[in-house]
N, C-alpha and C positions, 0 to 999 in steps of 0.2 A: 233427395230420394224419399219416396213416400213410405208410410208404414207397411202398406200391403206388399209392396215390392220387397221390402226387407224380410217380411215374414215368409214370402215365397222362396227367397234365396235360402233362408235358414232351413226350411223344410227340405229343399233340394239337397242341401249339404248333409242333413240327417240321413236321407235315403241313401246317398252315396256312401256315407260312413257305415251304415248298417250292411250294405251290400258287401263292403270290403271285409267285414268281420266274419261273414259266412256262418252266422249263427253261433260263433264262439262266445259271443258276449251273452251274459245272462241278462235277466230283466233289470237287475240293479244297474248293470253297466249301461244298459239302454237308457235308463232314466237319467244317469249322469251325463251321458252323451247328449241326450235331448235338452238338458238344462244348460249345457256349456254355451251354445250359441246365444242364448238369451242373456247370460252373464256378460258375454263379450259385447252384445249390443248395449247393455246397461253401462258398461265401462266406456263404450264409445261415446255415449251421450252424457257422460259425467255422473252416472249413477254411482252411489256408494260413498259420495264425499262426506255426507253427514255422519255415516257410520264410522268412517275413518277418523273424522275430527273428534267424535265421542271417544273413540278408542285411545287416541293420543291424550286427550284431557284426562281420561281415567288413569292412563299410565303415569302422567305427571303427578296426580294426586297420590297415587301409591308410592311413588318415589319420595315425595315430600313426607308422607307419613313414616316411611322407613327411616328417613333422616332424623325425624323428631323422636322416634321411639328407640330406646337403647336395645342393643342386641340381647337376644334371649340368654339369660344366665349372667349377664354383665351387671353386677351389683356394686361396682366401684365407681361408676360414673356419677358425679354429684349433681344434684339439682340446686338451683339457687333461689333464695327468697329474700325479699327486701324488707328490712325492719326499720321502722321510723323511730328515731330516738326522741325522747321528750325534750322540751325546751331546757337548755342548760341553765345552771344557777347563775352563770355570769351574764345572762341576757343574750347569748348567741342564738342564732336561728336554728331551727330543727335541721338535722342532717340525717339522711337515709344511709344505712350501712348494709351492704350485702353480706350475708352469712351463708356458710356452706352447710347443707343438710344431707347427710348420707342416707341413701335409700335403705329401707329396712330398719330404721332407727326405732328405738323404743326403750322401755324400762328394762327389758330383758338383755339389752346390749348397751350398757351405759358408756362403755369406752369408745365404741365406734358409732353408736346411734345418737348420742347427744348432740344437739346443735351447738356450734361454736360461735358464741356471740362476740362481736368486736367490742373492745373496751371503749368506754365513753371518752370523748376528747377532753384532755386536761385543761383546767382553767388557767389562763395565763397569770403568772405571778410577776409582780413588779420586781425589776432588777434591783438588788441591794446596792445602795450608793456607797462608794468607798469612804471610810472615815477620814476626817481631816487629820493632818499630821500635828500632833500635840507633843512637843518635846518636854522632857523633864530632866532635872539635874540629878545625877547619881550622887548618892551619899548625903542627900538632903531630905529632910522629912517631907512626906507627900501632902501635907496640908497646904491649902492655897497660899497662905501668907509666906511660908518658908519657900515654896516653889516660886512664887511671884518675885520675892526678893532675889533669889538665885538667878532666875531667868533674866531679870533686869540687869544684874551685875554682869551677866554673860552676853548682853547685847540682844537678847530675844524680847524686844520691847512689846511687840504685838501679843505674843504668848503671855508675857507678864501681865499685860492689861487684862487679858481674858481671865487669868487666875485671880488677880487682885480684885476684879469687879465682883466676882462671886464672894470673896472674903469680905469685901467692903459692905455687902448687903446682908449677908447671912452668917458671917463668921463670928467667932468669939472675940478676937483681937481687932475690933473695929478701928481703933486709933492708928495702929501700925498699918493696917490694910489701906485705909484712906490716905495716909501720908505717903506710902509707897506708890499708890495709884496716882497721886498728884505728881510725883516725880516722873513716873512713866509717861504721863500725858505731857509734861513739860519737855521730856526728851523727844516727843513726837511734834512739838510745837503747838500742841493743843492747850494753850494757856487758860482759856476760859473753863474747860473741863477740869484742868488741874486746880484752878481756884475753887471750883465747887467742891472738890474732894477735900481740900485744906479747910474750907469753911465748915464742912461737916465735922471735922475734928475739933475745931475751935468752938463749935456750938456746945460741945461736951466738955472740952478742956481748954478754956480761953487763954490760959497762961503757958501752954505747951511751947517750949522754946524752939524745938526743932521745926515744928509746924509754922511758927511765926517766921523763922528764918527762911524756910522753903517758900512760903507765900510771898515774902518780901522780894526774894530774888525772882520769883515767877512774874511778879508785877513789873519789876525792872525790865525783864526780857520782853514783856508785853507792852513796853513803851509807856509805862505809868510810873515814872520816878517819884512823884509826890506821894502816891499811895505806898510805894515801896519803902520810902524813908520812914513812914509811920510804923509799918510792921517791923522793919529791921531795928528801929529804936526801941520798940517794945521788947524785942528779943534781946537787945544789948543791955537793957536795964536788968533783965532777969539773969543774964549770963555775961557780965562785963569782961570776963577773961577769955571769952570764946573768940579765937583768932579768925575763924571763918566768918562769923557774924560781923566782926570789925572790918574785915577786908571788903565784904559786900556793901556795908554801909558807906565805907570810904569811896567805893566805886560809884555808888549812887550820888554821893555828894559831888564827886568829880563831874558826873553827868550834869548836875545842876549848876556847875561852876563854883561850888563852895569848897575850894581846895584847902582852905585853912581848917574847916571843919573835918575834912577828910584826914588831914595830917593829925589833928588832935585825937581823932577816933583811933587811928592806928598807933599813935604814940602811947596811948594808955595800955595797949595790949602788947605791942612789939618793941617798944622803946623808940627813942628819938631817931637814932641812926637808921634803923630799919625802916621807920616811917618816912624819913627823908628820901631814902633810895626808892621806896615804893611810889611815892607821890611824883618824884622826878621822872620815873619810868612812865607813869601814866600821862604826865604832861608832855613828855617827849613823843609818845605815841600820838598825841593830839596835835603835834607840830607846834607846840608852845614852848620853844627851846629856851627862851630867856627866863620864863618862869621855872622851867626845869633846872636851869643853871643856878638859881637862887637856892634851891633845895640841895643841889650837889655841893655847892660851896659851903653850905651849913654842915653837911655831912663830912666834908674835908676838914673842917675845923674840929669836928669830933674825933676823926681818925685820919690824920694827915698822911699816913703811909699806906692807906688802903689802895691796893692796885685797881680795884673795881671802880672806885670813885675817880682816880686819876685817868684811867682809860676813858671813862665817859666824859670827863671834863675836856680832854684833848679833842674828842670828836665834836662836842657841842661848841667849843670855842672856835674851831675851824669853820663850823657850819654858820655861825653868826658873824664871822669875819674878825674875831678877836685873836689875831695870829700871835701876838706877843704872849698873851696868856696861854695860848696853846703850846708854844715852845717851852714856857716855864713848866707847865704841867708835864710835858713830855720828858724833860730832863729829870724831874722829880721821879717820874715813873721808871726811868732807866736806872736811877740810883737804887730805888726800892727793889727792882728785879735783880740787880747785881748783888745786893746784900742778901737777898733770898737765896740766890745761887750759892754764895759763899757759905751760908748757914747749912745748906743741904750737903755741900762737899765736906764741911767740917764735921757734920753729924755722921757722915758715911765712913770716916777714918776710924780705925780701931784705936782703942785707948792704950 
């Protein structure tokens, strides 16, 4: 349809509309009526789209502004600000912290207007390691030597070594500390460390009997019998009546196969009978029964009614196949036991 025809139709409608109103309409109404067909024609051809789009965009902007702006009189809604913290002392990276700022804040309103700053992140602290268990003996002085001696006597060897090592290096009683430290090392089987401790004592007190004794026995346990004999003989010369030194020296002599020397060493301290029994027991443990029998027979001559000697003789005679001698020793043992029983009964009767 052409523009001219559309305009003709529009004018015709206006004339019809004016005729129907019969002059009731004013000039103003006439203008509105005259403009209506043209607006209709514009809508028919898509007119007004731009203005509608602009209106909608304006409405969206207004709605967005309304959301961003707080309502009038609303002073409680907080704003947020981001504060950058400086680099921490522990080398951590910077961290931004959001803090709340109340609207209307200022010096006149310090309680509600001041910005609340978040506290700085704490510096990590290394976790404290639990202290090691360190026992001590009640009722004993707390100095390292006294505690080391008591700990060693109670079987706390490792703790004793810890205490005595301190005393052996810095304490006042260095001789006792090193001697005890050597014993503790020997208890652990650390004979080289024990020897070093004993040598420290002997460098200051070369004639110390107890240290020579301990060192000799340590060398024996470390499979050094020749060196052990030298140290134990030194100790025996300085303490000839010391039974422990004599027993250890006899033990080393037995290890070297010098049983006569072992017997003489013990006899000087314990007497012939005790020395015979001791050497016989050592030889028997080494399965040298015939040599052990010689010492037991010598002990039997010294004390013919000794039940200990007779019992051992019966056992060894049977072991080596000397059955006649075994029967004889058994009969003698029975008589000794019978006499002992009679003596006990007689002693038990009232007088």
